Residue, then its C-alpha position, 0 to 999 in steps of 0.5 A: m500500500f505504501s510501497d510506491i512511496i518507499r520505492e520513490v525514496i529508494s530510486q534516489k540511490d542511483s544519484i548518490s551511488l558513490e556516497l553509498k559505496l563509501v558508506d559501505e566501505l566504512l561500515s566495518d570500521a563504523l561497527g568497530c569490530g572484526y566480526l565482519e570477517s564472517e561472510q554471513l554477517s558481511a552479507l547481512v550488512k551489505k544487503g541492507k537498503k541503507l534508506r537512512a543514509t539515502l535520505f541523509f544524502q538526498f537532503f544534503n545534496k538538495f540544499s548544497g547543490k552537490q547533486q552528482e558529487a561524492v560527499i566525503g569525510k564527516n558526512i560519510w561518517t555520519a551516514a555510516l554511524i547511523e547505519a551502524i546504530h540501525f544494524a545494532s537495533i536489527v540484531h536486538d529485534d531479531i533476538i526479541d522476535d527469535s527471527p529465523l531469517r534476516r534478508g535471506n541469511l541466518p540472523f546473528h543470534k542464530s549463528f552465534g547464540h542469543k547471549f552473544g547476540i545481545l552483547f554484540g548489539d550492545y557493543i555496536f550501539a555503544n561504540a557507534s554512539k561514542r564515535f558519533l558524539n565525538l564526530y560532533r563534539d563541537n555541536r551540542l545541538v546535533q549531539n542532543l538530537f542524536l541522544r534523543e533519537c537513541s532514547s526514543t527508539i529504545l522506548g518505542a521497542i519497550r512500548e511495542q511489547e505492551l501493545t495488544i489487539s485492543s490498544d488504542i490505534a493512536e498509541c500504536l502509531r505513536v509506538a511506530s513513530l518512537k521505534t522506527s522513525p527516529f533515525f529516519k527523522l535524524s537523517c532528514f534533519l541532519g541532511t537538511y541542517l548541515s547543508s542549509l543551516d536552516f533550522e526551520k527547514a530542517i524541522t520540516y524535513a524531520t517531520f517528513g522522516t517521522c511520517f516516512g518511518v511510520l509508513y515504512q513500518l506499516q508496509n513491513d507489517l503488511d508484507c508479513y501477510k503476503f506469504e502463501n503458507y502461515f508458517e512463512s509469516e514471522d508476525y503470524m507465527q509469533n502473534n505479533t501485535t501490529l496495526p493491521i492486526m489491530i484494525l482487523y480486530q477493532y474495525l472488522n471484528f476478526n481476531a487473527f490469532a484466534e485459531a478457530s479454524g486452524h492455522q492455515e484457514n485462519y491465516n488465509r482469512t487474515k490475508e483476505l480481510m487485510f487486503s480487502k477494499q474495506f480494510t484498505k479504506i480504513l488504513q488509508n483514512i488512519t494514515k492520511k496525515y502521514q501520507g500527505i506529509v510524505a507526498s508533499n515533500l517528495s514532490 
């Protein structure tokens, strides 16, 4: 439903391919450890969409006029460290969900164990945060914004565990804005602010980042129900409470996890309702504000 918006952002990668290549080259150093010698882990990192880095460079170039030039030095490190922080959150998310796969590969904890995965994610988060703060040691504004977004994404992950199918829809959207949006928001803000030094303009594009993050999370939630067999859907197997599941329960009076007719039949009915015109209309109405802000800033 929101895939066109996401594809439009991804399409910007072609114009900043050199910058993203430099980010890839720095990622091993940004993660701050030798574990990228593992082929499996290296593939995990390199397969990432790097949307946060893409948004950073997209807005930096938009206001600096450097549409075709590689943005080097500090800006490359900024994007690499943000991607490193995101990777740490992925390691922890996979452990929380006990995910069997990540981008077609075994997630870190499946290869090296849950305990080591927790410590590894903690190390990346702490190391990348220290380096980011040192990179902007002369800019308290950027430091404080970075720390705020780090706190926000952790709080969002905590609040997500408290959601039930009866929770308020607005709270679910707030949780998505806390957990998924922070580093989209920070990337958009920094790309704009560091190139234009226009704080008000940067705030506008930070709002774009927040809304984009919410829609990105919702698209991921929907994509978990596009598989043919129920056991292929991690969200279904783990009974994860997501906004689509809440809408089914609160608006269409259907509990996706009731298992009244067996897993496959219940999953099929979930899919049928989730991609129906009625469901789509409800979701479009709920997310109208977010879509409007994103669309107006992509045009």
